[in-house]
C-alpha positions as CSV (number, residue, x, y, z in Angstrom):
1,X,54.9,105.1,-26.8
2,X,53.8,106.7,-30.0
3,X,50.0,106.7,-29.8
4,X,49.6,108.0,-33.4
5,X,51.7,105.0,-34.5
6,X,49.5,102.7,-32.4
7,X,46.2,103.8,-33.8
8,X,47.5,103.7,-37.3
9,X,48.7,100.1,-36.7
10,X,45.2,99.2,-35.2
11,X,43.7,100.6,-38.4
12,X,46.0,98.6,-40.7
13,X,45.7,95.2,-38.8
14,X,42.0,95.6,-38.1
15,X,41.0,96.6,-41.6
16,X,42.9,93.8,-43.1
17,X,41.3,91.2,-40.8
18,X,37.8,92.6,-41.3
19,X,38.1,93.0,-45.0
20,X,39.7,89.7,-45.9
21,X,37.6,87.6,-43.4
22,X,34.4,89.4,-44.6
23,X,35.1,88.8,-48.2
24,X,35.8,85.1,-47.6
25,X,32.6,84.8,-45.5
26,X,30.4,86.6,-48.1
27,X,31.7,84.4,-50.9
28,X,31.6,81.0,-49.3
29,X,29.0,81.4,-46.5
30,X,26.5,83.7,-48.3
31,X,26.7,84.0,-52.0
32,X,27.7,80.5,-53.0
33,X,26.7,78.7,-49.9
34,X,24.2,76.3,-51.6
35,X,26.4,75.7,-54.6
36,X,29.6,74.7,-52.6
37,X,28.0,73.3,-49.4
38,X,28.7,69.7,-50.3
39,X,32.4,70.6,-50.5
40,X,32.5,72.1,-47.0
41,X,35.1,70.3,-44.9
42,X,32.6,69.9,-42.0
43,X,29.1,69.8,-43.5
44,X,27.5,71.7,-40.6
45,X,27.8,75.5,-40.2
46,X,28.7,77.5,-37.2
47,X,26.0,79.3,-35.3
48,X,25.5,83.1,-35.0
49,X,26.9,83.0,-31.5
50,X,30.1,81.4,-32.8
51,X,30.6,84.1,-35.4
52,X,30.0,86.8,-32.7
53,X,32.6,85.2,-30.4
54,X,35.2,84.9,-33.1
55,X,34.8,88.5,-34.2
56,X,34.8,89.8,-30.7
57,X,38.0,88.1,-29.6
58,X,39.6,88.9,-33.0
59,X,39.0,92.6,-32.6
60,X,40.5,92.4,-29.1
61,X,43.5,90.6,-30.7
62,X,43.9,93.5,-33.2
63,X,44.3,96.0,-30.4
64,X,46.9,93.8,-28.6
65,X,48.9,92.9,-31.8
66,X,49.1,96.6,-32.7
67,X,50.6,97.5,-29.3
68,X,53.9,95.7,-29.7
69,X,55.1,97.3,-33.0
70,X,54.0,100.7,-31.7
71,X,55.9,100.2,-28.5
72,X,59.1,99.0,-30.2
73,X,59.3,101.0,-33.5
74,X,57.4,104.0,-32.1
75,X,59.9,104.5,-29.4
76,X,63.4,105.7,-30.5
77,X,64.9,104.4,-27.3
78,X,63.8,100.8,-28.3
79,X,63.9,101.1,-32.1
80,X,67.7,101.7,-32.1
81,X,68.2,98.2,-30.7
82,X,66.3,96.6,-33.6
83,X,67.5,95.6,-37.1
84,X,64.7,97.6,-38.7
85,X,66.1,99.5,-41.7
86,X,64.6,102.1,-44.1
87,X,66.8,102.0,-47.2
88,X,66.4,98.8,-49.3
89,X,69.8,99.4,-50.8
90,X,71.4,98.9,-47.4
91,X,71.1,95.1,-47.8
92,X,70.3,95.0,-51.5
93,X,67.4,93.7,-53.6
94,X,68.4,90.0,-53.3
95,X,68.2,90.0,-49.5
96,X,65.0,92.0,-49.7
97,X,63.4,89.2,-51.7
98,X,64.9,86.3,-49.8
99,X,63.8,87.8,-46.5
100,X,60.2,86.8,-47.2
101,X,60.7,83.0,-47.4
102,X,63.1,83.3,-44.4
103,X,60.4,85.1,-42.4
104,X,57.9,82.4,-43.4
105,X,60.2,79.6,-42.2
106,X,60.9,81.5,-39.0
107,X,57.2,82.2,-38.3
108,X,56.2,78.6,-39.0
109,X,58.9,77.3,-36.6
110,X,57.9,79.8,-33.9
111,X,54.2,79.0,-34.4
112,X,54.6,75.2,-34.4
113,X,56.5,75.0,-31.0
114,X,54.4,77.8,-29.4
115,X,51.3,76.0,-30.6
116,X,52.4,72.6,-29.2
117,X,53.2,74.2,-25.9
118,X,49.8,75.8,-25.7
119,X,48.3,72.3,-26.1
120,X,50.0,71.2,-22.9
121,X,47.2,70.4,-20.3
122,X,48.6,73.0,-17.8
123,X,48.3,75.8,-20.4
124,X,45.5,74.8,-22.8
125,X,42.5,75.8,-20.7
126,X,44.1,79.1,-19.6
127,X,45.3,80.3,-22.9
128,X,44.3,78.3,-26.0
129,X,40.8,77.1,-25.2
130,X,39.2,80.3,-26.6
131,X,40.5,79.6,-30.0
132,X,39.4,76.0,-29.9
133,X,35.8,76.9,-29.0
134,X,35.7,77.1,-32.8
135,X,35.6,73.4,-33.4
136,X,34.1,74.2,-36.8
137,X,35.9,77.5,-37.6
138,X,34.8,80.2,-39.9
139,X,37.1,82.9,-41.6
140,X,36.4,85.1,-38.6
141,X,38.3,82.7,-36.3
142,X,41.6,83.8,-37.7
143,X,42.4,86.1,-34.8
144,X,40.0,84.7,-32.2
145,X,42.6,84.4,-29.4
146,X,42.6,84.8,-25.6
147,X,44.5,88.0,-24.8
148,X,47.4,86.0,-23.4
149,X,47.6,84.0,-26.6
150,X,47.4,87.2,-28.7
151,X,50.5,88.5,-26.9
152,X,52.4,85.3,-27.6
153,X,51.2,85.3,-31.2
154,X,52.4,88.8,-31.6
155,X,55.8,87.8,-30.3
156,X,56.9,86.8,-33.8
157,X,57.2,90.5,-34.5
158,X,59.8,90.8,-31.8
159,X,61.7,87.8,-33.2
160,X,61.8,89.4,-36.7
161,X,62.9,92.9,-35.7
162,X,65.6,91.8,-33.2
163,X,67.1,89.0,-35.2
164,X,67.1,89.8,-38.9
165,X,67.2,93.0,-41.0
166,X,63.6,93.9,-41.8
167,X,62.2,96.8,-43.9
168,X,58.8,98.4,-43.5
169,X,57.7,96.6,-46.7
170,X,58.8,93.2,-45.2
171,X,56.5,93.8,-42.3
172,X,53.6,95.2,-44.3
173,X,53.5,92.5,-47.0
174,X,54.4,89.5,-44.8
175,X,51.7,90.2,-42.3
176,X,49.3,90.7,-45.1
177,X,50.2,87.3,-46.4
178,X,49.9,85.9,-42.9
179,X,46.3,87.1,-42.4
180,X,45.3,85.9,-45.9
181,X,46.7,82.4,-45.2
182,X,45.2,82.4,-41.7
183,X,41.7,83.2,-43.1
184,X,42.2,80.4,-45.7
185,X,43.2,78.0,-42.9
186,X,40.0,78.7,-41.1
187,X,37.8,79.0,-44.2
188,X,36.0,75.7,-43.9
189,X,36.7,74.8,-47.6
190,X,39.8,73.4,-49.3
191,X,41.1,75.6,-52.1
192,X,44.1,73.4,-53.1
193,X,43.4,70.9,-55.9
194,X,42.7,67.2,-55.6
195,X,45.8,65.1,-54.7
196,X,47.7,68.1,-53.4
197,X,48.3,66.6,-50.0
198,X,50.2,63.7,-51.6
199,X,52.1,65.7,-54.1
200,X,55.9,66.0,-53.5
201,X,55.5,69.7,-52.9
202,X,52.0,69.7,-51.4
203,X,52.9,67.2,-48.7
204,X,55.0,70.0,-47.1
205,X,52.3,72.7,-47.3
206,X,49.7,73.3,-44.7
207,X,46.1,73.2,-46.0
208,X,42.6,74.2,-44.8
209,X,41.7,70.5,-44.4
210,X,44.8,70.0,-42.2
211,X,44.0,72.9,-39.9
212,X,40.3,72.2,-39.8
213,X,41.1,68.7,-38.5
214,X,43.2,70.3,-35.8
215,X,40.2,72.4,-34.7
216,X,37.8,69.4,-34.9
217,X,40.0,66.9,-33.0
218,X,42.3,69.2,-30.9
219,X,45.3,67.0,-31.5
220,X,48.0,66.9,-34.2
221,X,48.5,69.2,-37.2
222,X,50.2,72.1,-35.4
223,X,51.8,73.8,-38.4
224,X,51.0,77.2,-39.8
225,X,52.3,77.5,-43.4
226,X,54.2,74.3,-43.8
227,X,54.1,70.7,-42.5
228,X,57.9,70.3,-42.1
229,X,57.8,70.2,-38.3
230,X,54.6,68.1,-38.2
231,X,56.1,65.4,-40.4
232,X,59.5,65.5,-38.7
233,X,58.0,65.3,-35.2
234,X,55.3,62.8,-36.1
235,X,52.5,65.1,-35.1
236,X,50.6,65.0,-38.4
237,X,47.4,63.1,-38.2
238,X,47.5,59.7,-39.8
239,X,44.1,60.2,-41.4
240,X,45.0,63.6,-43.0
241,X,45.6,62.4,-46.6
242,X,42.4,60.2,-46.5
243,X,40.4,63.2,-45.2
244,X,41.8,65.5,-47.9
245,X,41.0,63.0,-50.6
246,X,37.5,62.5,-49.3
247,X,36.8,66.3,-49.2
248,X,38.1,66.9,-52.7
249,X,36.3,63.9,-54.1
250,X,32.8,65.0,-53.2
251,X,30.5,65.9,-56.0
């Protein structure tokens, strides 16, 4: 275990979470709160205790998520079994670019089935309930997981490094994209334009309204970036399009 690697990873993951979630919070919950309040997906706001809980569990998640990369890539004995590579030319620029959408599809698939499993009654209260205490989530809920869930969430890193060739830049930029989209999903406001959920492209993309409904009702809408699995498995809420239209039609 390379502890220098670990604390560097904690710094990267933690600073990203705090910076991106804080910027989103300051913009929507502080500076422009009165101006955009009517557009908030759920009109009420979380309480101070909710923000504190979300931040507290998210910080714990940061320390857990940083452990797995440090353990695997920071240990030569384990790193040699991975597909991690250092020279972009080893697989070429085309693969380097195409790996990003491939990682998004892989992560979305991993998340959907893992997420559905955590909603099984025998698992939910033990693992996933902490995250669902945010029935009206804020940006700080992005990493608000029970420690057991944080370990499972971090498992996607292992899937990546042991199944497909990944460069350091793949890991840095993909997980940056992940936290940005995660904060958006818990934002409480919808940023996509009116009619997006019914558009031939938009109907396959996960939205803040979609994930907010999952937090509010606890059932359906299990996707992360996309809605492919939700639509194929019939788990998208039937009132999703109507809710999206209602939110985007408010004056």
